[in-house]
N, C-alpha and C positions, 0 to 999 in steps of 0.2 A: 648466457644468462646465469646469474649467480644462484646459489642454493636458496637464499631467502626469497628471491623473485619467483623461483619455481614453486616453493612451498606456499607462498601467498597466492599464486595463480591457481594452485590445486585447491586451496581452501575456498577461494571465491567460486570456483567451478562446483565444488561439492555443495556449497551454500546455495547456489542457484538451483542445483538439482533438488536439494531438500525442499527449497521453497516451491519449486514446480510440483513436487510430489504432494506437499501439504495443500497447495492450491487446488490441485486436481481432486484430491480426496474431499476437500472442503466443498468444492463445487458440486460434487456428486452425492455428498452425504455419506453413503456407504459405497464402497467401491471394491469390486472383486480384485483380489491380488493379481489375477491374470490380466486384468485390465489396466493396472497401474502403469506398466511399462509402455504400452502404446500411447496412452493418454499423456503421460509425462513427456513422451517424445515430442508430441505435437506442441506442448508448451515450451519444450526446450529448443524447438526450431527458432523461437524468438531470440534465443541466446546463441544462435549459430551452430547448434548441434544438428547434424544431418540425420535424416531418417535411417539411412544405411549406417547403422552403428557398428563400431568395432567391438570386439569382446571387452576391451577395457572400459568403453563407455557403458556397456550393458552392466558390467560389474560395478561401476560407479553408482549407477541407479539402484541396483540391488543393495549395495553397501549402504547407500543413503537411506533407503527405505528401512533396512534393518536397524540402522542407528536411530532413526526417528521413533521406531517401536521401543528400542532399549531406553531411550530418553523419556518415554511416556508421552510423546506428542501424537503418536498414532497407536491404535490397538487393533489386534486381530480379533474378529468375532465371526465364527462360523465360515471361515474362508474369505471374509471380507475385511477391508481396512476401514477404520473409523477414526475420525479426528477427535482427539480428547479435548477437554476444556482447556488444559494447559497448551495443547497444540494450537487451539484457536487463538489464545492470547499471543503466542509467539508469531503466528501468521499475521494477526492484526498489527503487531508491532513492526514486523517486516514490511507490511504494506504501507504503513504510515511513513516509514523512512524512505519509501520510493518517491514520495511527493516532495519535490524540491523546486524552488523558484530561483531563477537567476536574477539577482538584484543588479539593476543598471547603475552606472556611475552617478547619474543625475536623476533626481525624482522629477516626473513630469507634472507634478502638482495636481494630480487627480487621485481620487480615492476609489478603491474597488470595494463595493459593499455587497455582502452575501446575506441573503435573507432565506431562511428555510422554515417550512411549516410541515413537520412530519408528525403524524397523528400519534396519540398516546399508545395505541396498539403496537406501534413500531418503535417503542422507546429505546430498545437496544441499538437500533439503526441510527436513531437520532443522536444517541450518545457517541456512536462510532464517528458520525460526521463531525460532531462537536470536538471530539478528541483529535481528529485528523486536522481540523482547522487550528487547534491549539498547537499541535506539534509543528505545523508549518510556520506559525508565528503570527496568526491573525489576532486582532484585539476584539474582545466582546464588547459591543455597545449596549445591547440589551439581550434578553434571553436567546433569541434566535436571529440576532442581527450582528454581523461580524464585519470588520473593516481591515483593509490592507492597502498600503500605499503604491504597490507595484503591480504591473500587468500579470494577472494570474488566470486569465480566461481559459487557456488550454488546460491548466491544472484543474480548475473547477469543472470543466467538461469531463475530464478524466474521472474525477470524484463522482460526478453525476452518473457516469456510465458504470463505474466500478460498484457503486452502492445501489444502483438502479433507483435513483431519486430525481430523475430529470425534471419531472413536473413539480416537485416539491422544493426545488432550490432555484432562487432567482439571483442572477449576477447583474450588478449595476456599476456603471462608471459615473462618479459624481465629481463635479467641479469644486463644490464647497460643502463643508459640514459646519454647522453652527458650533461655536465654542470648541474649536479643534485643537486648542493649545495642548490639552492633556494627551490627545491622540498623537500629535506631532512629537511630544515628549516621549511617549511610549515607543515610538519608532525611531527616535533619535534624529528627528528632522527639523528641530528648532534651529533657525539661522539668525 
């Protein structure tokens, strides 16, 4: 393996570790520094890192945690780690990039419509859902009505689970939409 491949692999691993630490701290709100290591490990299992860590893996987690503090994404407060506002923005951006849809060669001529009704008290969550749909490539039909031409049910289920909005989001598969020329144009589906 070449030097470039090795450095890229290391950057990706460190990035995953940092994301796991940010996600762990975000989920807990405030998290004791002593707890970051075991909780991050459970998240890292998803990335293939075994619970029986080597010294270098432990050092990678500690290095990542310290780097996140230096960059102002996490802060120490009375022996606890707390996610900063800047850290939340970075985590939200990283989460949005995780949502990807594989676009098939041929469109099945069905529309996927997402409708959500998230109350005003949860405005920041509503904006997060909206921004995620925009980053994926959905088109807004009306305030809380979004459309996409390809199968995205698994992705929407993931968003529902991630943002805990299962009851507030409705996924529909629609055969026809009135005056869909602009929609087809938006997605490059005019034939």
